[in-house]
DSSP file (Angstrom, degrees, kcal/mol; ACC not computed):
  #  RESIDUE AA STRUCTURE BP1 BP2  ACC     N-H-->O    O-->H-N    N-H-->O    O-->H-N    TCO  KAPPA ALPHA  PHI   PSI    X-CA   Y-CA   Z-CA
    1    1 A M              0   0    0      0, 0.0     2,-0.2     0, 0.0     0, 0.0   0.000 360.0 360.0 360.0 130.9 -111.8  -53.5   13.4
    2    2 A A        -     0   0    0      1,-0.0    14,-1.0     2,-0.0     2,-0.5  -0.497 360.0-148.0 -73.2 136.6 -115.4  -53.0   14.3
    3    3 A M  E     -A   15   0A   0     -2,-0.2    12,-0.2    12,-0.2     3,-0.1  -0.904   7.4-163.5-112.0 135.6 -116.5  -49.4   14.9
    4    4 A A  E    S-     0   0A   0     10,-1.8     2,-0.3    -2,-0.5    11,-0.2   0.895  70.1  -1.2 -84.3 -45.0 -119.3  -48.7   17.5
    5    5 A F  E     -A   14   0A   0      9,-1.2     9,-3.1     2,-0.0     2,-0.4  -0.990  60.6-138.0-159.1 135.4 -120.4  -45.2   16.7
    6    6 A K  E     -A   13   0A   0     -2,-0.3     2,-0.9     7,-0.2     7,-0.2  -0.862  15.0-141.7-100.5 130.3 -119.4  -42.5   14.2
    7    7 A M  E >>> -A   12   0A   0      5,-3.4     4,-1.2    -2,-0.4     5,-1.1  -0.813  17.1-161.7 -91.7 101.0 -119.1  -39.0   15.5
    8    8 A A  T 345S+     0   0    0     -2,-0.9    -1,-0.2     1,-0.2     3,-0.1   0.800  78.8  58.8 -64.0 -31.9 -120.5  -37.0   12.4
    9    9 A T  T 345S+     0   0    0      1,-0.2    -1,-0.2   100,-0.1   101,-0.1   0.858 123.2  19.2 -70.6 -32.9 -119.3  -33.6   13.2
   10   10 A T  T <45S-     0   0    0     -3,-0.7    -1,-0.2     2,-0.1    -2,-0.2   0.315  99.1-120.3-119.3   6.5 -115.6  -34.5   13.2
   11   11 A R  T  <5 +     0   0    0     -4,-1.2     2,-0.3     1,-0.2    -3,-0.2   0.823  64.0 146.3  61.5  29.4 -115.7  -37.7   11.4
   12   12 A M  E   < -A    7   0A   0     -5,-1.1    -5,-3.4    32,-0.0     2,-0.4  -0.694  38.8-141.0 -97.0 154.4 -114.2  -39.5   14.4
   13   13 A W  E     -Ab   6  44A   0     30,-2.0    32,-3.5    -2,-0.3     2,-0.6  -0.946   3.3-142.8-119.0 136.1 -115.0  -43.2   15.4
   14   14 A V  E     -Ab   5  45A   0     -9,-3.1   -10,-1.8    -2,-0.4    -9,-1.2  -0.887  27.8-130.6 -94.1 118.2 -115.5  -44.5   18.9
   15   15 A T  E >>  -A    3   0A   0     30,-2.0     4,-1.2    -2,-0.6     3,-0.8  -0.223  16.4-115.8 -69.0 159.3 -114.1  -48.1   19.1
   16   16 A D  H 3> S+     0   0    0    -14,-1.0     4,-3.2     1,-0.2     5,-0.3   0.821 114.5  66.5 -54.1 -35.1 -116.0  -51.0   20.6
   17   17 A E  H 3> S+     0   0    0      1,-0.2     4,-2.2     2,-0.2    -1,-0.2   0.872  98.0  52.6 -62.2 -35.3 -113.4  -51.2   23.3
   18   18 A C  H <> S+     0   0    0     -3,-0.8     4,-2.0    27,-0.3    -1,-0.2   0.919 113.3  42.0 -65.4 -45.7 -114.6  -47.8   24.6
   19   19 A K  H  X S+     0   0    0     -4,-1.2     4,-2.1     2,-0.2     5,-0.2   0.956 116.1  49.4 -71.2 -44.3 -118.2  -48.8   24.9
   20   20 A T  H  X S+     0   0    0     -4,-3.2     4,-1.3     1,-0.2    -2,-0.2   0.844 111.1  47.8 -64.7 -33.3 -117.4  -52.2   26.3
   21   21 A S  H  X S+     0   0    0     -4,-2.2     4,-2.0    -5,-0.3    -1,-0.2   0.915 113.2  49.3 -70.7 -40.8 -115.1  -50.9   29.0
   22   22 A F  H  X S+     0   0    0     -4,-2.0     4,-2.3     1,-0.2    -2,-0.2   0.855 110.6  49.1 -69.3 -30.6 -117.7  -48.3   30.0
   23   23 A M  H  X>S+     0   0    0     -4,-2.1     4,-2.3     2,-0.2     5,-0.6   0.804 110.1  52.8 -80.8 -25.2 -120.5  -50.9   30.2
   24   24 A E  I  X>S+     0   0    0     -4,-1.3     6,-1.4    -5,-0.2     4,-1.0   0.851 112.3  45.6 -73.0 -33.2 -118.2  -53.0   32.3
   25   25 A M  I  <5S+     0   0    0     -4,-2.0     4,-0.3     4,-0.2    -2,-0.2   0.897 116.5  45.1 -67.1 -42.1 -117.6  -50.1   34.6
   26   26 A K  I  <5S+     0   0    0     -4,-2.3    -2,-0.2    -5,-0.2    -3,-0.2   0.889 129.4  18.5 -71.5 -42.8 -121.3  -49.2   34.8
   27   27 A W  I  <5S+     0   0    0     -4,-2.3    -3,-0.2    -5,-0.2    -2,-0.1   0.829 132.6  32.2-104.2 -32.2 -122.7  -52.7   35.3
   28   28 A K  I  <<S-     0   0    0     -4,-1.0    -3,-0.2    -5,-0.6    -4,-0.1   0.536  88.4-136.7-102.3  -9.0 -120.0  -55.0   36.6
   29   29 A K      < +     0   0    0     -5,-0.6    -4,-0.2    -4,-0.3    -3,-0.1   0.838  59.5 135.7  52.1  38.0 -117.9  -52.4   38.6
   30   30 A V        +     0   0    0     -6,-1.4     2,-0.3    -9,-0.1    -5,-0.2   0.595  65.0  45.9 -85.9 -12.1 -114.7  -53.9   37.3
   31   31 A H        -     0   0    0     -7,-0.3    21,-0.3    21,-0.2     3,-0.1  -0.956  55.3-165.6-127.5 149.8 -113.3  -50.3   36.6
   32   32 A R  S    S-     0   0    0     19,-2.2    43,-2.9     1,-0.4     2,-0.3   0.758  81.0  -2.1 -98.0 -36.1 -113.3  -47.2   38.7
   33   33 A F  E     -CD  51  74A   0     18,-0.7    18,-2.9    41,-0.2    -1,-0.4  -0.978  57.7-152.5-149.3 158.2 -112.4  -44.9   35.9
   34   34 A I  E     -CD  50  73A   0     39,-1.8    39,-2.4    -2,-0.3     2,-0.5  -0.996   9.2-153.5-135.1 138.5 -111.5  -45.0   32.1
   35   35 A V  E     -CD  49  72A   0     14,-3.2    13,-3.4    -2,-0.4    14,-1.4  -0.955  14.3-164.3-111.3 126.8 -109.4  -42.5   30.2
   36   36 A F  E     -CD  47  71A   0     35,-3.1    35,-2.0    -2,-0.5     2,-0.3  -0.858   6.2-174.3-112.9 147.3 -110.0  -42.0   26.6
   37   37 A K  E     -C   46   0A   0      9,-2.6     9,-2.6    -2,-0.3     2,-0.5  -0.983  23.5-121.0-137.6 156.1 -107.8  -40.4   24.0
   38   38 A I  E     -C   45   0A   0     -2,-0.3     2,-0.8    31,-0.3     7,-0.2  -0.804  13.4-150.3 -95.8 129.5 -108.2  -39.5   20.3
   39   39 A D  E  >> -C   44   0A   0      5,-3.5     5,-1.3    -2,-0.5     4,-1.2  -0.888   9.7-164.8 -94.2 108.6 -105.7  -40.9   17.8
   40   40 A E  T  45S+     0   0    0     -2,-0.8    -1,-0.2     2,-0.2     5,-0.0   0.812  82.7  56.0 -61.6 -38.8 -105.6  -38.2   15.2
   41   41 A A  T  45S+     0   0    0      1,-0.2    -1,-0.2    -3,-0.1    -2,-0.0   0.927 120.2  28.1 -64.6 -43.0 -103.9  -40.5   12.6
   42   42 A S  T  45S-     0   0    0      2,-0.1    -1,-0.2    -3,-0.0    -2,-0.2   0.499 101.2-129.1 -97.0  -6.1 -106.5  -43.2   12.6
   43   43 A R  T  <5 +     0   0    0     -4,-1.2   -30,-2.0     1,-0.2     2,-0.3   0.809  62.2 136.5  59.0  35.4 -109.4  -40.8   13.7
   44   44 A L  E   < -bC  13  39A   0     -5,-1.3    -5,-3.5   -32,-0.2     2,-0.7  -0.890  55.0-139.7-113.9 139.4 -110.4  -43.2   16.5
   45   45 A V  E     +bC  14  38A   0    -32,-3.5   -30,-2.0    -2,-0.3   -27,-0.3  -0.909  39.2 177.3 -92.1 118.9 -111.3  -42.5   20.1
   46   46 A T  E     - C   0  37A   0     -9,-2.6    -9,-2.6    -2,-0.7     2,-0.5  -0.713  36.6 -93.1-119.8 167.3 -109.6  -45.2   22.1
   47   47 A V  E     + C   0  36A   0     -2,-0.2   -11,-0.3   -11,-0.2     3,-0.1  -0.735  35.6 177.8 -81.3 122.4 -109.2  -46.3   25.7
   48   48 A D  E     -     0   0A   0    -13,-3.4     2,-0.3    -2,-0.5   -12,-0.2   0.807  65.1  -2.6 -92.6 -40.5 -106.0  -44.8   27.1
   49   49 A K  E     - C   0  35A   0    -14,-1.4   -14,-3.2     2,-0.0    -1,-0.4  -0.975  55.0-155.3-158.2 146.5 -106.1  -46.2   30.7
   50   50 A V  E     - C   0  34A   0     -2,-0.3     2,-0.4   -16,-0.2   -16,-0.2  -0.994  13.6-146.9-124.9 130.0 -108.4  -48.2   32.8
   51   51 A G  E     - C   0  33A   0    -18,-2.9   -19,-2.2    -2,-0.4   -18,-0.7  -0.833  20.5-125.4 -99.5 137.2 -108.4  -47.9   36.6
   52   52 A G    >   -     0   0    0     -2,-0.4     3,-1.3   -21,-0.3   -20,-0.2  -0.138  30.8 -96.9 -70.5 173.0 -109.2  -51.0   38.6
   53   53 A P  T 3  S+     0   0    0      0, 0.0   -22,-0.1     0, 0.0    -1,-0.1   0.718 124.4  54.1 -70.6 -17.7 -111.9  -51.2   41.2
   54   54 A G  T 3  S+     0   0    0      2,-0.1     2,-0.1     0, 0.0   -23,-0.0   0.614  92.5  88.5 -87.0 -10.5 -109.4  -50.6   43.9
   55   55 A E    <   -     0   0    0     -3,-1.3     2,-0.2     1,-0.1    -4,-0.1  -0.335  59.5-172.5 -78.9 165.4 -108.1  -47.4   42.3
   56   56 A G     >  -     0   0    0     -2,-0.1     4,-1.9    20,-0.0     3,-0.5  -0.642  43.7 -59.1-141.4-156.5 -109.7  -44.0   43.1
   57   57 A Y  H  > S+     0   0    0      1,-0.2     4,-2.5    -2,-0.2     5,-0.2   0.846 123.4  60.1 -64.1 -35.7 -109.8  -40.3   42.2
   58   58 A D  H  > S+     0   0    0      2,-0.2     4,-1.7     1,-0.2    -1,-0.2   0.883 107.8  45.6 -62.7 -39.9 -106.1  -39.7   43.0
   59   59 A E  H  > S+     0   0    0     -3,-0.5     4,-1.3     2,-0.2    -1,-0.2   0.904 110.9  53.1 -71.4 -38.1 -105.1  -42.3   40.3
   60   60 A L  H  < S+     0   0    0     -4,-1.9     4,-0.4     1,-0.2    -2,-0.2   0.915 111.4  45.6 -59.2 -43.7 -107.5  -40.9   37.8
   61   61 A A  H >< S+     0   0    0     -4,-2.5     3,-0.7     1,-0.2    -1,-0.2   0.849 111.5  51.9 -69.4 -32.4 -106.0  -37.3   38.3
   62   62 A A  H 3< S+     0   0    0     -4,-1.7    -1,-0.2     1,-0.2    -2,-0.2   0.729 104.8  59.4 -79.6 -16.0 -102.4  -38.6   38.1
   63   63 A S  T 3< S+     0   0    0     -4,-1.3    -1,-0.2    -3,-0.2    -2,-0.2   0.584  85.2  89.9 -87.8  -4.8 -103.3  -40.4   34.8
   64   64 A L  S <  S-     0   0    0     -3,-0.7     5,-0.1    -4,-0.4     6,-0.0  -0.815  82.4-122.9 -93.2 122.9 -104.3  -37.2   33.0
   65   65 A P        -     0   0    0      0, 0.0     3,-0.3     0, 0.0     5,-0.1  -0.221   5.6-134.5 -63.1 150.6 -101.5  -35.6   31.3
   66   66 A P  S    S+     0   0    0      0, 0.0    32,-0.5     0, 0.0    33,-0.1   0.709 103.4  28.0 -82.0 -18.1 -100.5  -32.0   32.1
   67   67 A D  S    S+     0   0    0     31,-0.1    33,-0.4    30,-0.1     2,-0.3   0.215 110.0  68.3-129.8  17.9 -100.1  -31.0   28.4
   68   68 A D  S    S-     0   0    0     -3,-0.3     2,-0.3    31,-0.2    31,-0.1  -0.956  75.2-118.7-131.6 149.4 -102.5  -33.3   26.4
   69   69 A C        +     0   0    0     -2,-0.3     2,-0.3    26,-0.1   -31,-0.3  -0.623  36.3 167.8 -88.9 153.3 -106.2  -33.4   26.3
   70   70 A R  E     - E   0  94A   0     24,-1.8    24,-2.8    -2,-0.3     2,-0.3  -0.927  31.6-129.0-148.2 170.3 -108.3  -36.4   27.3
   71   71 A Y  E     -DE  36  93A   0    -35,-2.0   -35,-3.1    -2,-0.3     2,-0.3  -0.891  30.1-175.3-118.6 155.3 -111.8  -37.5   28.1
   72   72 A A  E     -DE  35  92A   0     20,-2.1    20,-3.4    -2,-0.3     2,-0.4  -0.990  18.0-156.2-147.2 143.9 -112.4  -39.5   31.4
   73   73 A V  E     -DE  34  91A   0    -39,-2.4   -39,-1.8    -2,-0.3     2,-0.4  -0.985  15.5-168.3-121.9 143.2 -115.3  -41.3   33.0
   74   74 A F  E     -DE  33  90A   0     16,-1.8    16,-2.9    -2,-0.4     2,-0.8  -0.990  15.9-146.6-138.7 123.4 -115.2  -41.7   36.8
   75   75 A D  E     - E   0  89A   0    -43,-2.9     2,-0.7    -2,-0.4    14,-0.2  -0.793  21.7-165.8 -93.3 112.6 -117.6  -43.9   38.9
   76   76 A F  E     - E   0  88A   0     12,-3.4    12,-2.4    -2,-0.8     2,-0.4  -0.877   2.7-162.6-106.3 119.6 -118.1  -42.1   42.2
   77   77 A D  E     + E   0  87A   0     -2,-0.7     2,-0.3    10,-0.2    10,-0.2  -0.839  20.7 157.6 -97.6 133.6 -119.6  -44.1   45.0
   78   78 A F  E     - E   0  86A   0      8,-2.5     8,-3.2    -2,-0.4     2,-0.5  -0.941  38.5-120.7-149.6 174.3 -121.1  -42.3   48.0
   79   79 A V  E     - E   0  85A   0     -2,-0.3     6,-0.2     6,-0.2    -2,-0.0  -0.972  30.5-136.5-122.3 130.1 -123.4  -42.6   50.9
   80   80 A T    >   -     0   0    0      4,-2.4     3,-1.6    -2,-0.5    63,-0.0  -0.130  32.1 -96.9 -74.8 175.2 -126.3  -40.0   51.1
   81   81 A T  T 3  S+     0   0    0      1,-0.3    -1,-0.1     2,-0.1    -2,-0.0   0.727 126.0  59.3 -67.0 -25.1 -127.6  -38.3   54.2
   82   82 A D  T 3  S-     0   0    0      2,-0.1    -1,-0.3     1,-0.0    -2,-0.1   0.264 121.2-109.5 -87.3  13.4 -130.2  -41.0   54.4
   83   83 A N  S <  S+     0   0    0     -3,-1.6     2,-0.5     1,-0.2    -2,-0.1   0.810  71.6 143.9  57.1  36.5 -127.5  -43.6   54.7
   84   84 A C        -     0   0    0      0, 0.0    -4,-2.4     0, 0.0     2,-0.3  -0.908  50.8-125.7-105.7 130.2 -128.3  -44.9   51.2
   85   85 A K  E     +E   79   0A   0     -2,-0.5     2,-0.3    -6,-0.2    -6,-0.2  -0.562  37.7 173.6 -72.7 129.4 -125.4  -46.2   48.9
   86   86 A K  E     -E   78   0A   0     -8,-3.2    -8,-2.5    -2,-0.3     2,-0.4  -0.919  20.3-155.6-133.4 163.8 -125.4  -44.4   45.5
   87   87 A S  E     -E   77   0A   0     -2,-0.3     2,-0.3   -10,-0.2   -10,-0.2  -0.989  10.2-172.9-139.5 127.9 -123.1  -44.4   42.5
   88   88 A K  E     -E   76   0A   0    -12,-2.4   -12,-3.4    -2,-0.4     2,-0.6  -0.951  17.1-137.6-121.7 144.7 -122.8  -41.6   39.9
   89   89 A I  E     -E   75   0A   0     -2,-0.3    33,-2.2    31,-0.2    34,-1.8  -0.908  16.4-158.8-109.9 125.7 -120.9  -41.5   36.8
   90   90 A F  E     -Ef  74 123A   0    -16,-2.9   -16,-1.8    -2,-0.6     2,-0.6  -0.815   7.0-153.7 -97.3 134.5 -118.9  -38.3   35.8
   91   91 A F  E     -Ef  73 124A   0     32,-2.7    34,-2.5    -2,-0.4     2,-0.5  -0.943  18.1-166.9-104.6 121.8 -117.9  -37.5   32.3
   92   92 A I  E     -Ef  72 125A   0    -20,-3.4   -20,-2.1    -2,-0.6     2,-0.7  -0.946  14.4-158.6-117.3 127.0 -114.7  -35.2   32.4
   93   93 A A  E     -Ef  71 126A   0     32,-2.6    34,-3.0    -2,-0.5     2,-0.6  -0.930  17.4-158.5 -98.7 112.9 -113.4  -33.3   29.4
   94   94 A W  E     +Ef  70 127A   0    -24,-2.8   -24,-1.8    -2,-0.7    34,-0.2  -0.852  25.2 158.4 -97.2 116.9 -109.8  -32.7   30.3
   95   95 A S        -     0   0    0     32,-2.8   -26,-0.1    -2,-0.6    -2,-0.0  -0.588  22.7-161.3-141.2  74.2 -108.3  -29.7   28.3
   96   96 A P    >   -     0   0    0      0, 0.0     3,-1.5     0, 0.0    33,-0.2  -0.139  27.9-118.3 -66.3 158.1 -105.2  -28.3   30.1
   97   97 A S  T 3  S+     0   0    0     31,-0.9   -30,-0.1     1,-0.3    32,-0.1   0.747 111.1  60.8 -67.0 -25.2 -104.0  -24.8   29.3
   98   98 A A  T 3  S+     0   0    0    -32,-0.5    -1,-0.3    30,-0.2   -31,-0.1   0.517  83.0 100.1 -79.1  -6.9 -100.7  -26.3   28.2
   99   99 A S  S <  S-     0   0    0     -3,-1.5   -31,-0.2   -33,-0.1    -4,-0.0  -0.424  84.6 -88.8 -82.0 158.9 -102.1  -28.4   25.4
  100  100 A R     >  -     0   0    0    -33,-0.4     4,-2.3     1,-0.1     5,-0.1  -0.300  28.7-126.4 -65.1 144.4 -102.1  -27.3   21.6
  101  101 A I  H  > S+     0   0    0      1,-0.2     4,-2.1     2,-0.2     5,-0.1   0.796 111.1  55.1 -61.1 -30.9 -104.9  -25.3   20.4
  102  102 A R  H  > S+     0   0    0      2,-0.2     4,-2.2     1,-0.2    -1,-0.2   0.918 109.0  49.8 -69.7 -42.4 -105.6  -27.7   17.5
  103  103 A E  H  > S+     0   0    0      2,-0.2     4,-2.7     1,-0.2     5,-0.3   0.933 109.9  52.9 -58.2 -47.0 -105.9  -30.6   20.2
  104  104 A K  H  X S+     0   0    0     -4,-2.3     4,-2.1     1,-0.2    -1,-0.2   0.938 110.8  44.5 -58.1 -46.9 -108.3  -28.4   22.2
  105  105 A M  H  X S+     0   0    0     -4,-2.1     4,-2.3     2,-0.2    -1,-0.2   0.859 111.0  54.2 -66.7 -36.4 -110.6  -27.8   19.3
  106  106 A L  H  X S+     0   0    0     -4,-2.2     4,-1.4     1,-0.2    -2,-0.2   0.923 114.2  41.3 -60.4 -48.0 -110.5  -31.5   18.2
  107  107 A Y  H  X S+     0   0    0     -4,-2.7     4,-0.7     2,-0.2    -2,-0.2   0.775 112.3  54.5 -74.0 -26.0 -111.6  -32.6   21.7
  108  108 A A  H  < S+     0   0    0     -4,-2.1     4,-0.4    -5,-0.3    -2,-0.2   0.886 112.3  42.9 -71.1 -40.4 -114.1  -29.8   22.1
  109  109 A T  H  < S+     0   0    0     -4,-2.3     4,-0.3     1,-0.2    -2,-0.2   0.779 116.7  48.4 -76.7 -21.2 -115.9  -30.7   18.8
  110  110 A S  H >X S+     0   0    0     -4,-1.4     4,-1.7    -5,-0.2     3,-0.5   0.637  86.9  90.1 -89.4 -15.3 -115.7  -34.5   19.5
  111  111 A K  H 3X S+     0   0    0     -4,-0.7     4,-2.3     1,-0.2     5,-0.2   0.875  83.6  48.2 -50.0 -52.5 -117.0  -34.5   23.0
  112  112 A E  H 3> S+     0   0    0     -4,-0.4     4,-2.2     1,-0.2    -1,-0.2   0.801 107.3  57.2 -62.8 -34.3 -120.7  -34.8   22.4
  113  113 A G  H <> S+     0   0    0     -3,-0.5     4,-1.7    -4,-0.3    -1,-0.2   0.947 111.7  41.0 -57.0 -55.4 -120.3  -37.7   20.1
  114  114 A L  H  X S+     0   0    0     -4,-1.7     4,-1.3     1,-0.2    -2,-0.2   0.845 111.9  55.3 -68.6 -35.9 -118.4  -39.8   22.6
  115  115 A R  H  < S+     0   0    0     -4,-2.3     6,-0.2    -5,-0.2    -1,-0.2   0.883 108.1  49.6 -69.7 -36.5 -120.7  -38.7   25.4
  116  116 A R  H  < S+     0   0    0     -4,-2.2    -2,-0.2     1,-0.2    -1,-0.2   0.862 107.1  56.2 -62.7 -37.1 -123.8  -40.0   23.4
  117  117 A A  H  < S+     0   0    0     -4,-1.7     2,-0.9     1,-0.2    -1,-0.2   0.785  99.3  64.4 -63.2 -29.9 -122.0  -43.2   22.8
  118  118 A L  S >< S-     0   0    0     -4,-1.3     3,-0.6    -3,-0.2     2,-0.3  -0.826  79.9-160.2-100.6  98.4 -121.6  -43.8   26.4
  119  119 A E  T 3   +     0   0    0     -2,-0.9    -3,-0.1     1,-0.2    -2,-0.1  -0.596  65.6  42.3 -80.6 136.3 -125.1  -44.2   27.8
  120  120 A G  T 3   +     0   0    0     -2,-0.3     2,-0.3     1,-0.3   -31,-0.2   0.620  66.1 150.4 103.7  21.2 -125.7  -43.6   31.6
  121  121 A I    <   -     0   0    0     -3,-0.6    -1,-0.3    -6,-0.2   -31,-0.1  -0.644  22.8-173.5 -75.4 131.4 -123.6  -40.6   32.4
  122  122 A H        +     0   0    0    -33,-2.2     2,-0.3    -2,-0.3   -32,-0.2   0.881  63.9  26.9 -94.3 -38.9 -125.0  -38.5   35.2
  123  123 A Y  E     -f   90   0A   0    -34,-1.8   -32,-2.7     2,-0.0     2,-0.4  -0.937  60.1-152.9-129.4 145.6 -122.7  -35.4   35.3
  124  124 A D  E     -f   91   0A   0     -2,-0.3     2,-0.3   -34,-0.2   -32,-0.2  -0.960  17.8-180.0-117.1 134.8 -120.7  -33.6   32.8
  125  125 A M  E     -f   92   0A   0    -34,-2.5   -32,-2.6    -2,-0.4     2,-0.4  -0.978  17.8-155.2-137.6 150.9 -117.5  -31.6   33.7
  126  126 A Q  E     -f   93   0A   0     -2,-0.3     2,-0.4   -34,-0.2   -32,-0.2  -0.994  19.7-176.3-122.7 128.0 -115.0  -29.5   31.9
  127  127 A A  E     +f   94   0A   0    -34,-3.0   -32,-2.8    -2,-0.4    -2,-0.0  -0.993  27.8 171.7-131.5 134.7 -111.5  -29.0   33.4
  128  128 A T  S    S+     0   0    0     -2,-0.4   -31,-0.9     1,-0.3   -30,-0.2   0.531  83.2  15.9-112.4 -15.2 -108.5  -27.1   32.4
  129  129 A D  S >  S-     0   0    0    -33,-0.2     3,-1.8   -32,-0.1    -1,-0.3  -0.965  88.8 -98.5-150.2 162.4 -106.5  -27.7   35.7
  130  130 A P  G >  S+     0   0    0      0, 0.0     3,-1.3     0, 0.0   -69,-0.0   0.732 115.0  64.2 -60.5 -24.1 -106.9  -30.3   38.6
  131  131 A T  G >  S+     0   0    0      1,-0.2     3,-1.0     2,-0.2     6,-0.1   0.804  94.0  61.4 -72.0 -25.3 -108.8  -27.9   40.9
  132  132 A E  G <  S+     0   0    0     -3,-1.8    -1,-0.2     1,-0.2    -6,-0.2   0.606 115.8  32.2 -75.4  -6.6 -111.7  -27.6   38.5
  133  133 A M  G <  S+     0   0    0     -3,-1.3    -1,-0.2    -4,-0.3    -2,-0.2  -0.033  88.7 147.0-134.5  29.0 -112.3  -31.4   38.9
  134  134 A G    X>  -     0   0    0     -3,-1.0     4,-2.1     1,-0.1     3,-0.7  -0.143  65.4-105.1 -64.2 160.5 -111.2  -31.8   42.5
  135  135 A M  H 3> S+     0   0    0      1,-0.2     4,-2.3     2,-0.2     5,-0.2   0.786 122.0  58.3 -60.0 -26.7 -112.9  -34.4   44.7
  136  136 A D  H 3> S+     0   0    0      2,-0.2     4,-1.8     1,-0.2    -1,-0.2   0.878 104.9  49.2 -68.3 -34.4 -114.7  -31.5   46.5
  137  137 A V  H <> S+     0   0    0     -3,-0.7     4,-2.1     2,-0.2    -2,-0.2   0.894 113.3  46.9 -71.0 -40.4 -116.2  -30.4   43.2
  138  138 A I  H  X S+     0   0    0     -4,-2.1     4,-1.5     1,-0.2    -2,-0.2   0.900 111.8  49.6 -72.1 -36.8 -117.4  -34.0   42.5
  139  139 A K  H  X S+     0   0    0     -4,-2.3     4,-0.6     2,-0.2    -1,-0.2   0.862 112.1  49.7 -64.6 -37.2 -118.8  -34.5   46.0
  140  140 A D  H >< S+     0   0    0     -4,-1.8     3,-0.7     1,-0.2    -2,-0.2   0.914 111.9  47.2 -71.4 -40.3 -120.7  -31.2   45.6
  141  141 A R  H 3< S+     0   0    0     -4,-2.1    -1,-0.2     1,-0.2    -2,-0.2   0.777 107.0  58.4 -67.4 -30.9 -122.1  -32.1   42.2
  142  142 A A  H 3<        0   0    0     -4,-1.5    -1,-0.2     1,-0.2    -2,-0.2   0.594 360.0 360.0 -76.6 -16.3 -123.2  -35.5   43.4
  143  143 A K    <<        0   0    0     -3,-0.7    -1,-0.2    -4,-0.6    -2,-0.1   0.485 360.0 360.0 -54.2 360.0 -125.5  -34.2   46.3
């Protein structure tokens, strides 16, 4: 298996599938969101779920488990006050209160490596419950 990027601090590897899926979302707009997870046994960051172009924020929020950490990227399209169409990519570090401490630490220390591997992210968010990454928060940050 070809590896795209090694995260030095935790010795985790980001798979090529992660970068390829992200580039497809960014340039071809074939995905609305991507959820990533860490496989502790193989020490790989892999794609957990991909949301199609017709899916939205509600599907992203539903795909994040209530008791496991994940990373997600969300392509948010909006229209400015000048009637100009824009798109911003959000990186979300999902670390719910119900997840294990070891898992929270692993995701916290691996976050920057994955974020650097995915070039073109506009905003970074940390969330422990759905209200911290609600659509109102995303709209407010995208202004």
